[in-house]
C-alpha positions in Angstrom: -58.1 -170.5 -145.7 -61.2 -169.6 -143.7 -60.1 -172.1 -141.0 -56.9 -170.0 -140.5 -59.1 -166.9 -139.8 -61.1 -168.9 -137.2 -58.1 -170.4 -135.4 -57.2 -167.9 -132.7 -54.0 -169.7 -131.9 -52.3 -168.4 -135.0 -49.9 -165.5 -134.4 -51.2 -163.6 -137.4 -53.5 -163.9 -140.4 -51.8 -163.2 -143.7 -53.0 -160.1 -145.7 -54.3 -161.5 -149.0 -53.3 -158.3 -150.9 -49.8 -158.6 -149.5 -49.7 -162.1 -151.1 -50.7 -160.6 -154.5 -48.0 -157.9 -154.2 -45.5 -160.5 -153.2 -46.5 -162.6 -156.3 -45.9 -159.6 -158.5 -42.6 -158.8 -156.9 -41.4 -162.4 -157.3 -41.0 -161.4 -161.0 -38.8 -158.4 -160.3 -35.7 -159.9 -161.8 -37.5 -161.2 -164.8 -39.3 -157.9 -165.6 -37.1 -155.4 -163.6 -40.1 -154.4 -161.4 -39.0 -152.1 -158.5 -42.2 -151.5 -156.6 -45.8 -152.6 -156.7 -49.1 -151.5 -155.2 -52.7 -152.7 -155.2 -55.1 -149.8 -154.7 -58.9 -149.9 -154.4 -60.7 -147.7 -156.9 -61.7 -145.5 -154.0 -58.1 -144.5 -153.7 -57.3 -146.5 -150.5 -54.2 -148.7 -150.6 -54.9 -152.4 -150.2 -51.2 -153.2 -150.0 -48.0 -151.7 -151.4 -44.3 -152.3 -151.5 -42.4 -150.5 -148.7 -42.5 -146.7 -149.3 -44.6 -147.0 -152.5 -47.4 -144.6 -151.8 -49.7 -143.3 -154.5 -51.9 -140.4 -153.5 -55.7 -140.8 -153.5 -56.1 -137.8 -155.9 -53.8 -139.4 -158.4 -55.7 -142.7 -158.2 -59.0 -140.8 -158.8 -57.5 -139.1 -161.9 -56.4 -142.6 -163.2 -59.9 -143.9 -162.6 -61.4 -141.0 -164.7 -58.9 -141.7 -167.4 -59.8 -145.4 -167.5 -63.5 -144.5 -167.6 -62.9 -142.1 -170.5 -60.9 -144.8 -172.3 -63.9 -147.1 -171.9 -66.3 -144.6 -173.4 -63.9 -143.2 -176.0 -61.2 -145.7 -176.8 -59.7 -143.3 -179.4 -59.0 -140.6 -176.7 -55.8 -141.9 -175.3 -54.5 -139.6 -172.5 -51.2 -137.9 -173.2 -49.9 -138.0 -169.6 -50.5 -139.4 -166.2 -49.3 -138.3 -162.8 -48.0 -140.8 -160.3 -46.2 -139.9 -157.1 -46.1 -136.3 -158.1 -44.3 -136.9 -161.3 -45.7 -136.7 -164.9 -45.3 -139.6 -167.2 -46.0 -139.7 -171.0 -48.4 -142.4 -172.0 -46.8 -145.0 -174.3 -49.9 -147.2 -174.7 -53.4 -147.2 -173.2 -56.7 -149.1 -173.4 -59.6 -149.7 -171.0 -57.6 -152.2 -169.0 -54.0 -150.9 -168.9 -51.9 -147.8 -169.2 -48.2 -147.9 -169.7 -46.4 -144.6 -169.2 -42.7 -143.5 -169.1 -40.6 -140.5 -168.2 -37.3 -141.5 -169.9 -35.9 -143.7 -167.2 -38.9 -145.2 -165.4 -42.1 -146.9 -166.6 -45.4 -147.2 -164.8 -47.7 -150.0 -165.7 -51.3 -149.4 -164.4 -53.9 -152.1 -164.7 -57.5 -151.8 -163.8 -59.6 -154.7 -162.5 -63.2 -154.5 -161.5 -62.6 -152.9 -158.1 -58.9 -152.0 -157.9 -55.7 -150.9 -159.7 -52.4 -152.7 -159.9 -49.6 -150.1 -160.2 -46.1 -151.3 -160.9 -42.8 -149.4 -161.3 -40.6 -150.9 -164.0 -37.1 -149.7 -164.8 -36.3 -151.5 -168.0 -37.2 -150.4 -171.5 -36.4 -153.8 -172.8 -38.7 -155.6 -170.3 -41.6 -153.3 -169.9 -43.7 -154.8 -172.7 -43.3 -158.3 -171.4 -44.0 -157.1 -167.9 -47.1 -155.3 -169.0 -48.4 -158.4 -170.8 -47.8 -160.5 -167.7 -49.5 -157.9 -165.4 -52.5 -157.9 -167.8 -52.9 -161.7 -167.1 -52.6 -161.0 -163.3 -55.3 -158.4 -163.6 -57.5 -160.7 -165.6 -57.1 -163.3 -162.8 -58.2 -160.7 -160.2 -61.3 -159.9 -162.4 -62.2 -163.5 -162.6 -62.2 -163.5 -158.8 -64.6 -160.5 -158.8 -61.9 -158.0 -157.6 
């Protein structure tokens, strides 16, 4: 991989975070994922599906909620705000929050340095999708991300 970055004859170098988002979106039929984003815990977007922008202020609030869950696991947040819409929290722990608003679900996973945020539009598939994303997040943590 490093050789590709040193070879100036290549027309482009692939964005590693794009590859991760593509990996998540390859499961879109299986889990009914619609959009995905990898966001640094500073709020900056590493890579996102086309048009899937999460505001920095919303990411910072998510970061605070995860930190609160780490310190006080019994204090599950009631709502989260993503893309200017409020979602009710279905389940939460120090690694993952799953929230819904009736038709759409957001699965938010936290690794050491970033968030995975995925929009899912299937009540029947959200739990399996959340479990799979937890594994992806663990893989990112094992790579120190």
